[in-house]
C-alpha positions as CSV (number, residue, x, y, z in Angstrom):
1,M,-12.4,6.2,43.1
2,V,-10.1,5.5,40.2
3,F,-9.9,2.1,38.4
4,Y,-6.5,0.9,37.3
5,F,-5.7,-1.8,34.7
6,T,-2.4,-3.7,33.8
7,S,-1.9,-4.3,30.1
8,A,0.8,-6.8,30.1
9,V,0.9,-7.6,26.4
10,V,4.0,-6.3,26.4
11,D,7.5,-6.1,28.7
12,P,7.2,-3.8,30.7
13,P,3.7,-3.6,31.3
14,F,1.7,-0.6,31.0
15,T,-0.8,1.1,33.3
16,I,-4.2,2.0,32.1
17,Y,-6.7,4.1,34.5
18,M,-10.1,5.7,34.4
19,G,-12.4,7.4,36.8
20,K,-15.6,5.9,38.3
21,D,-17.6,8.6,36.8
22,K,-17.8,12.0,35.2
23,Y,-16.6,13.9,38.7
24,E,-13.5,11.8,38.8
25,N,-12.8,12.4,35.4
26,E,-12.8,15.9,36.1
27,D,-10.0,15.4,38.4
28,L,-8.2,13.1,35.8
29,I,-8.5,16.2,33.3
30,K,-7.0,18.6,36.0
31,Y,-4.2,16.4,37.5
32,G,-3.1,14.6,34.4
33,W,0.6,13.8,33.8
34,P,2.2,14.8,30.7
35,E,2.9,11.2,30.1
36,D,-0.6,10.3,29.8
37,I,-2.7,9.6,26.6
38,W,-6.5,10.3,26.8
39,F,-9.0,7.8,24.9
40,H,-12.8,8.1,24.5
41,V,-15.4,6.7,22.1
42,D,-16.0,9.1,19.3
43,K,-19.3,10.8,19.2
44,L,-20.6,8.5,22.0
45,S,-20.6,8.6,25.7
46,S,-18.0,6.6,27.4
47,A,-15.4,6.3,30.0
48,H,-12.4,8.6,29.9
49,V,-9.6,6.2,29.7
50,Y,-6.1,7.1,30.3
51,L,-2.6,5.3,29.4
52,R,0.4,6.3,31.2
53,M,3.4,6.3,28.9
54,P,7.1,6.0,30.2
55,K,8.7,9.2,30.7
56,G,10.2,10.4,27.4
57,K,7.7,8.5,25.5
58,T,5.1,9.9,23.1
59,I,1.6,9.1,21.7
60,D,3.5,7.8,18.7
61,D,5.5,5.3,20.8
62,I,2.3,3.5,21.9
63,P,2.9,-0.2,21.2
64,P,0.0,-1.5,18.7
65,E,-1.0,-4.2,21.4
66,V,-1.3,-1.8,24.1
67,L,-3.4,0.4,21.7
68,V,-5.7,-2.5,21.0
69,D,-6.3,-2.7,25.0
70,C,-7.1,0.8,25.3
71,A,-9.5,0.8,22.6
72,Q,-11.4,-2.5,23.7
73,L,-11.5,-1.1,27.4
74,V,-13.3,2.2,26.2
75,K,-15.6,0.4,24.1
76,N,-16.4,-1.9,26.9
77,N,-17.2,1.1,29.1
78,S,-19.4,3.1,26.8
79,I,-23.3,2.2,27.4
80,Q,-24.1,2.7,23.6
81,G,-20.6,1.9,22.0
82,C,-20.2,-1.6,24.0
83,K,-23.1,-2.6,21.8
84,M,-22.1,-1.6,18.6
85,N,-19.7,-2.8,15.9
86,N,-17.5,-0.6,14.0
87,I,-16.9,2.4,16.2
88,N,-14.1,4.8,16.4
89,V,-12.0,5.6,19.6
90,V,-10.4,8.9,19.3
91,Y,-7.3,9.5,21.6
92,T,-4.6,12.5,22.1
93,A,-2.0,13.7,24.6
94,W,-3.4,14.7,27.9
95,A,-1.7,18.2,27.2
96,N,-3.9,18.6,24.2
97,L,-7.1,18.5,26.3
98,K,-8.9,21.6,26.7
99,K,-11.3,22.4,29.4
100,T,-13.1,25.7,29.8
101,G,-15.4,27.1,32.5
102,D,-18.7,26.8,30.4
103,M,-18.2,23.3,29.7
104,D,-20.4,20.7,31.4
105,V,-18.9,18.3,33.9
106,G,-17.1,15.6,31.9
107,Q,-17.0,17.5,28.5
108,I,-13.8,17.9,27.0
109,G,-12.3,19.8,23.8
110,F,-8.9,20.0,22.3
111,Y,-6.4,22.6,21.7
112,K,-5.5,21.1,18.2
113,Q,-7.7,19.0,16.6
114,K,-5.1,17.8,14.2
115,E,-3.2,16.1,17.3
116,V,-6.4,13.9,17.9
117,K,-5.9,10.4,16.4
118,I,-8.4,7.6,15.7
119,V,-8.3,3.9,15.9
120,A,-11.2,1.5,14.3
121,V,-12.6,-1.0,16.6
122,E,-14.8,-3.6,14.7
123,K,-16.3,-5.3,17.4
124,K,-15.7,-6.1,21.2
125,I,-13.0,-8.9,22.0
126,N,-14.0,-10.8,25.0
127,E,-10.6,-12.3,25.5
128,I,-8.8,-8.7,25.8
129,V,-11.7,-7.3,28.0
130,N,-11.7,-10.3,30.4
131,R,-7.9,-10.3,30.6
132,L,-7.8,-6.4,31.6
133,E,-10.8,-6.9,34.1
134,K,-8.9,-9.4,36.0
135,T,-6.0,-6.8,36.6
136,K,-8.6,-4.2,37.7
137,E,-7.9,-2.4,40.9
138,E,-10.0,0.1,42.9
139,R,-8.0,2.9,44.5
140,F,-8.7,6.2,45.9
141,P,-5.4,8.2,45.2
142,D,-4.8,11.8,46.1
143,L,-4.3,12.9,42.4
144,A,-3.1,16.3,43.4
145,A,-0.4,14.8,45.5
146,E,0.7,12.5,42.9
147,K,0.9,15.3,40.2
148,E,2.9,17.5,42.5
149,A,5.4,14.5,43.3
150,R,5.9,14.0,39.8
151,D,6.3,17.7,39.0
152,Q,8.8,18.2,41.8
153,E,10.8,15.0,40.6
154,E,10.9,16.9,37.1
155,R,12.2,20.1,38.7
156,N,14.8,18.3,40.7
157,E,16.0,16.6,37.4
158,K,16.3,19.9,35.5
159,K,18.1,21.5,38.4
160,A,20.5,18.7,38.4
161,Q,21.1,19.2,34.7
162,M,21.5,22.9,35.1
163,E,24.0,22.3,37.7
164,E,26.0,19.8,35.7
165,L,26.0,22.3,32.8
166,R,27.1,25.0,35.2
167,W,30.1,23.0,36.5
168,A,30.9,21.8,32.8
169,K,31.5,25.2,31.4
170,P,34.5,26.2,33.3
171,I,36.0,22.7,32.3
172,N,35.0,23.5,28.6
173,R,36.6,26.8,28.7
174,V,40.0,25.2,30.3
175,V,39.8,22.5,27.4
176,H,39.1,25.0,24.7
177,K,42.2,27.3,26.1
178,R,44.3,24.3,26.2
179,D,43.5,23.4,22.7
180,F,43.9,26.9,21.5
181,E,47.3,27.0,22.8
182,V,48.3,23.7,21.2
183,S,46.8,24.8,18.0
184,R,48.7,28.1,18.2
185,N,51.8,26.6,19.1
186,Y,51.7,24.1,16.2
187,T,50.8,26.8,13.8
188,S,54.0,28.8,14.9
189,L,56.1,25.9,14.5
190,M,54.9,25.1,11.2
191,K,55.7,28.5,9.9
192,S,58.2,28.6,7.0
193,E,61.0,30.3,8.7
194,N,60.9,27.8,11.5
195,M,61.1,24.8,9.1
196,K,64.0,23.0,7.2
197,T,64.4,21.3,4.0
198,N,66.8,18.7,2.7
199,E,68.3,21.7,0.9
200,D,68.8,23.5,4.0
201,G,71.3,20.7,5.1
202,Y,71.3,19.2,8.7
203,D,73.9,18.9,11.4
204,S,74.5,15.5,12.7
205,D,73.0,16.7,15.9
206,D,69.8,17.6,14.1
207,F,69.0,13.6,14.0
208,M,69.8,13.0,17.9
């Protein structure tokens, strides 16, 4: 089971989701999307919360209001963290999550520690938590199928781009050749032996 929340503090709204337990979290790690940002309470047990960014956007593009929503949701879903003030929430891109065979279920590492960001959470804000809880939906998605559909869409887009480039190259060659011919003809025309000056004199037909 996966829980989905809607952060509507900006328009368009953002989707936030998390697994019911550590086993669902394993699937979320395995079938995450490149657009996903992972959140967790630092040094404490908590839910693994994911924010799905629009395609083409990165961790640096998270709106501040949405970042607060994610941090509050993570804090609220930490047995210890929900009772504490002044905690830190770590977050990073899904692609930076590192999972190896010797790790316990639900345990995760990072490929690059420097790409892990921290947001401080002073205290629980009930208004934010209650607003998010009202949007909560329980679903049983086929994460593998959704990931494959997303990846297939990206492959199709790249294929279309390559096809567009393939057709553009002959056109570019024709345009380049035309421009070259025009440039060559103009250069030939401007050679000194093909030019006249006032001193050379003109027949009356030269102005017709």
